[in-house]
Every structure is written in structure tokens, then in C-alpha cells.
N, C-alpha and C positions, 0 to 999 in steps of 0.2 A: 951779736946775738941779742935777741930780745925775748924775755920771758916775763910778761906782765899779764895779770889776770884781774879783772874787775867784775865783781858779783853784786847783785842786788837781790835780796830774798829775805825770807823769814827763818828764824832759828827753829829747828825741829824739837829742841829740848833745851833745858837750862845749860849754860856753859859749865864745863868741868874744869875748875881751877886746881892746879897741883903745883908743887914746888920740887925742883930737882934736889939732889943731895948737896949741891953747892949753893942752894938758895934761890935759884932763878925761877921766876914764875912762868908757868906755861898753862895755857887754856886751850882746850879742844872743844869743838862745836861743829854742828852740821847745819848748812844753809840749804833750804829748799828754794830752788830757782825755777820759776815757771818757764816752760818752753814757749817759743813765739807762735807755734801753730797748734791746731787741735788734731786729735786722732780721728779715725774713721767713725767713731761714735759721737764726735763733736765735743769731746772732753779735752780739757787742757792737761797735759802731763807735766811733771816736774822732775828735775834732777836734784839729787841729794848729794851735796858736795862737802866732803870732810875738810875741815880747816884747823889750823893750829896757829897760835899767836904767842909771842914771848915777852917777858920782862914787864915793864910798867904798863905797856899797852894791854897786856893780858889781864893784869889786875883791874885796870879801868874797864875793860870790856866785860869782865865777869861782874863787876859792881853795877854797871849801868844797863845790862841786857838780861833778858830771860826768854823762856820759850815763847815763840810767837813774835818777838821783836823784829821789826823791819830794819835791816842794816845794809849798809854798803861796805864792801870789803875790797881793798886794794892789796895785791900781793903777787906772789909768783907760785908756779906749780913746781912741786918737788916730788921726786920718787926716791924711795929707799927700800931696803929689804932687811929682813932679819930671819933668824932660824927659830921656829916655835918649839914647844916642848916635845913634839913628836919628831923633831929633827927635820921638818920640812921647811923649805925656803918660802917665806911669805913676802910678797911685794906690795907696797903701799904707795898710792899716789894721793897727794893732798895739796891744798893751797896753804902756803905759809903767808899768813896775813901780816902786812906791815903797817897798814893804816885802816881805820874803820870810821864810818859815819853813822850816827843814829838818824834814821830817816823818818821817825815819827816821835811824838812826845811821849813821855812816860805815862801821862794820863790816858792817852789813846791806847797804849798797850794794856794798861790796867783795866780800862773800860772793856776792851775786847776780851781780855782774860775773864772778866766777870760775866760776859755774855756767852762765851764759848768755853766748853770744858775740855777742848782739845781739837787736834786736827781730825778731819773726817767726821765730825759730829755735825749733822745737818740741822739739829735743833738748837735754838738759842733763846735765851730769856729775853723778854721784852725790855726795851731800853727804859731806864729809870728816869730819863730826862725828857722833857717835851721836845719834839722835833720842830725845827724852824722851817722845815721844808727844803732846806739846802743840804744836799747829800755830802757837801764838802766841809761842813762846819762841825761834824760829829755830834749833832743834836744841840749845839750851843750857839746861840745867836749873840754875837758881840756888838751888833749894831742895832740895838732895839729902837733907837731914835731915827734910824734911816728910813727914807721913804720906800714904799714898795714899788716895784717897777709897774709902769702903766702898760697893761697887756692889750690895750686898745690901739696902741701906736703901730701903724702898719710898717714903719721903718725900723722897728725894733726886732732884730733877728732872734732875740731870746724870748719874745712874747709868744705864748702858745695858747692863749685863750683860756687859761685856767686848767688845761688838761695836762696830765703828767706825760712825760716823755718816756717811752719804753726803750731802754738801752741796756744791753748786756755787757758783761766784761769783755766778750769777744770783739765788740765793736770799738773798744777803746784802744788807742795806739800805744798804750804803755801798760 
């Protein structure tokens, strides 16, 4: 039998770290994972997956992540049930995370947190750092002494004559 789950997504809220009566650390959190396809309106939907992590990994996860952090989770799916205060049986399905990976730097998370006040907010503050024109360096150019690419080279597949390339998130394979 195989029960493995791998998730990559962003935390919807700060992780909630608690301790059991015996002193074991447990953290609960929700990961928003984008679906691979768009709906009929062309919008990408997401699944919100409840997760739990135990012991030292839980403490580390709570210390190094916060709302909006991009994380990779490796674990297993677990179902359990309990009886609530009204006497009704409640069933819970969650991912028991065994390992995690931080998929972006802390400064990237903090910079995004400074620009966005939360999920669903379409307005963001302008970046405080000058942009180098490279969408992958987060506004910081670490190679200030490097030569700029020659856009007049016809054999250069990345040369575009100084025009910007219009590409949306739906065009990206990841």
C-alpha cells in the first residue's frame, strides 16, 4: 500500500503551534495549491488543504514560515473522526506532513508581505527597490558588472529588440 502526498503551495495563514499535554509540539496550517487548469471564466482555482506536523519539525516549521510562505510538503493523507459538542460525528481528512522545504527566501516572503496586505487584494504598493528588468531576480541585480545581452544578434533566441515579452501565468508550465 502507498499513501504519499507531495504539495507545493502557499500558506493561507500563520501556522498555529500548540503543545499536547505530554509536551509534543504540533502545528496546523493550510496550504493553497493552484489547480493545473482554469475554469470557464479563465481563472485559476485553488484547493485549500489542511495539514498537521508533529514534534521538532513542527517547531521548525512554525519558526521559519508565515502567511504567504511558499512551501513544499511531503507526507501522507490521514482521516479521523471525533464527536463534537452536539454529539455529531465529525470526519476530518488532512495531510500529516513529515518533511517540508522552504521554496523561497525569507526576504522574498517579507518583501511580498510588504507589498501585499493579504490574499485577494489586487492592489499592491510599488516596489521600494529599483528593478533590473529581470522578473526572476526580485528587483535586485547581483551581477552589476555583467555585460548586457546584445539584442542585435540574430542567433540569440532571447533577444527581443528591446520590447517586453507579454506572458501570463497561464502560459508558464509551473
